[in-house]
N, C-alpha and C positions, 0 to 999 in steps of 0.2 A: 774562700780568702777572694782579696780583692773585690770588693763587691761590684764596683763596675769596673769594666775594663775601666880646771878652774886652775887652778894654780898649778905648777909643778909641784909644789909641798902635799895636795891633794891625792894626784894621783900617785905620788910617792908611798904616800899612807895607803893608797887602794893595794895598790901589789905588797905593799909588807904584810896586809891583813890577807890577804890571799896564800900566802904561802900555809896555813892552815886548812884550804879546800879539803871537801871529799870530794875525791875524783871517784865515780860512778865505774864499777867495775874493773880498780884498781888494786894493787896487791895490797895483801894486808888493811883493808878495810872492811867498816859492819854493816856496810847497805851494799848490794852487788844490785844490776838491774837485772829483775824478772822478767827476761827478753821472751820467755812461752808467752807469759800474760799480756804482754805488749803486742804480740800477734794476735792474739785471741781478741782482746781490744778493738783493732783497727779490722779485724777479717768481720767480728759481728757488728761494728758498726757499717760498716759498706758491704753488705751483706743485701740480696733484692729483697729480701721481709722487709727493709728498712723501708722499703721504695723510695729510696732518693733525702726522706730526712726533710720536705720543705716545712718549712714554717703551718702551723696551723693543719697537719695530715696527722695522720693515724700511725704513719710511718715516724715521723717526726716525735710522735707520744710515744712508738716502744725505742727510740733512741732512748729518750731520756728514760725510761723506765730505768732500761739497760743503766746508764750513767749512776743514775740513783743508787740501784741495787748493787753495782761496785762500790760507792765509795760507804754505804750501809756494812758491804761485807769486810770491807777496810777496816771500819771505824773512823770515819771523818765525821764530825759533828756536821751538822748543816746551821745555815746563819739565821737565827729567828728558831723560827717554832717547824719550817718546811724548808727544804730545799728547795722547793716550787718557786719563784717569785713574779709573779704574772705582770704583764704590760699590755699594750694596745698602741698601735699607728694607723697611719691611713695611705694607702699605697701611691705615692706620688702619681701617675697617672688616671687609677679609675677615681680615686676617692675612698676605695673601698674598707672599711676598717677589719686589720686581723688584728688577732688576738695569737701573743706569743707568750712563751714560758724561760727564765733564763733560773740555771740551777745553781745555787752559791752554797757553796763548804767552806769549813774552815779548820783551821787548825793555831792553837793560839803557842805566843812565843813563851819561851824559855825565862825571859829575862826583862821586857821590852814591851808595852804593849801602846806608846804615844804613836808608833810608826807602822804602816802596814801594807805588806808588799801584795798587791793582786795577780795571780796568774791565770793567764786567759785561755781562751779557746773556742771558736764558735763548732757548734755542735751541727745545725742545719745544714744545710744543702739547695741543690734546684728539685727533688722532687722528681716526677715523672712528666714525659713529652707521652703520650699517646703510651702504646706500649712499651715503649722504650723506657729503664732506668735510668737516672743520674748518678751514680752510686757516691764519690765523693769520697771514694780512700783516702785519695792524700788533701781534699779540699772540703772538708777537714778531721775527717774521722781521724788523721793523723793526728791533728796538734789535740784532739781529747784523750788520744791513747795516750800519750806523751806529757798531758797535763795529770792523768791517772797515776802514771810512773812517781812523776815528780813529789803527787801527795802522799804512795808511799813511802818513800826515801823520807818525807820529815815525820812520818808517824814512827820510823824505825830511828830516826834521831833529830828531836823535833828542834826546829828553827830559834832563832833567837827573839824574830818580831811575831807578830802574828800575820799568818798571810791567808788570806782568802782566795778561794779557787774559784772562779767566773766560767761555769762554761755557756755562753750566751747562743743564743736564739735569732734567726732574721737578719746575719747580717748579710746574707745574700740580696737582701732588700733594703740597702744602705745600713746599714751598723748601728739595728734598728736597737739590738739587745744590750749594747754596749753604749749604747746614747742612753737610752732607759736606767741602764745601771749608774754610769754616770748622774746621770740629772736627780735621780733617788736612791744615792746609794746607802748601803746597811750603816754605816758607819759615816761619820763625819768625813768630807771628800778631804778636806785640812790634813787628815789622817794618814789620806792615803798616798802614800814616798812614791810609789814606781808599780809602774807595770810592766810585765812580762807577759810577752804576747806570743801564742803560738799558731801560724798556718800557712800549712800544706810544707813536710818536713819530712815525704817518706818516698818521693822521686827526684832522683838526682842520680844519672847516672855519669855527671865528675865528678861526685860526693863532695857539692859545696853547698854549705850553710848559711844563706846569707844571714848577718846582723844590721839588722837595721835601726837607725833613730840615733849617734854620733853625732851626725851633721848637727841635729838641733841642740844635744845634751854631750858634748863633746866631755865631758868628766866622767862618761862610762864607757872610754877609751879604753881606759887601763883593766877593764874588768872583761871584755869583750877580749883584748889581747890574749889576759892572763888565762882564760880557759879555750882561748885556741889552742894555749901552746901547749896543753895536755889532750886536746880532742884526738879525735883519730877519723875525723872532717875536717875539711877548709872550712876557716869562717872568717872570711872577708867582711867590711864594711862599707855600705853603700846604699843607694837607690835610696835615698831620703834628700837629694839636694835639691833646691826647686830647676826643673829643665821642661823647656816645650816639645821633649822627647816623647811620643805618647808609651805610657808603661814606665818611666822612666826615675817617678818618683813614687814611692809607696807609699809615703807618709801616712798619706788619708785612706790607701785602698783595702784596710781591713782594720780589726775593731780596737786597735792600740791608738786608732786616729781618733777615737772618743775621748780615751784619755788626754792625748796630745791638747786637744783641743780645751781641754779642760786647765792646762797648764801642769797637767801630771806626768813628770819624765817614763820614757818606754824604752823598751827594746823590741823587736820584734824578728825573730828569727821561722827561718822560711824561707823555701828554696824558690830559682828562678820559674817563669812558664816554661812549658814544657809540649807536648804536643796531647797531651791527656786533660791537660785544665779545661776546665767547663766542656767536657764532653763527655759521651756515655762510657767511654772506656777509660774513665778513672774509677779501674776498679784495683779489687786486693791482689788478684794475679796481674796485674802491669806495674805493680810498685816494685823500688828498691829495695827488697828486705834488708839485706846487710846493712846498706846506709842506714836505714828507717830506725835500725836499734843502734847504733853506732850513736845518729843523731841524736836521738834521744838521751844516750847518757850524759851526752855533752848541755844536752838543755835541761837535765837535772844538775849539773858542774853550775851552769849558770844559775840556776834556781839558786842553789847554796851559798854561792859568792856574793848575790845582789843579795842574801838576806844578812850574810857576814859585814856588808858595806852599805847598810840600810841606813845608817845613820850620817855616813860622808855622803850619800847620795842625795838626803836631805837638806843637810847642811848647805850643800852646794847649789842645790835648787830654792831652797827656802821655803823648804816644807817642814 
């Protein structure tokens, strides 16, 4: 994460649509969160043999192979002929050319392909410092695991609109994978209606999952409020207003910032800074796993609600 340190009628319509929401883990529902698989995904992606998943490394490639294997096993189709979409960028300080790889998959909607939601999380992290591994369990193996859970949900109960799952690379080097996606999208950029981005969703002792973006897109507020009313974690809104306070505005600190720069509405779900952030102690063993599972259930619910309201999001944003 954090690469460097409308109208009242519209709101009412959003809340009315929300009555039909899927509530992950709720009584009598067709789909429930596969919590053991969620924890397995987090543990595997944050394991020592991934060597911190730094862009361009063998550990990063192993993480990529694991994600693709999971998508194939679930039956989620690639975007185009391959899950892998290459891009290159130059390191700001050295000018060194670095090759990255985004992983793109899709599930087609049942009724409308004119608008698409992109569900994203970055899979890279900081790699190794000498012999010390920066595992990046919260940042951002957790986001990847939660996106895989969203894909599983939509396979069990397909979305109304097309959904692209973007596991992007090189976020820690300046949102490079997300910038490459937006600059060269696999569909016309005007068809991308909304971005739901997850970055750091597994470590919170106070059980708070922040929803960032409603300052810029206030018509998304009813969706956040509706999901929060059912969630078993707290989901306050904030960290998106301009401020001179260091770390007080997260708008451009993770991949959703690239979508925002292109005028694509977003909500970014993530936890606050904590002692393990960008430290070698960001390991599976140090995560608050009960919170992570409950947060992932809320994330899946949020994805469902966003799909059900995607036409209204498009109308409000002019997309």
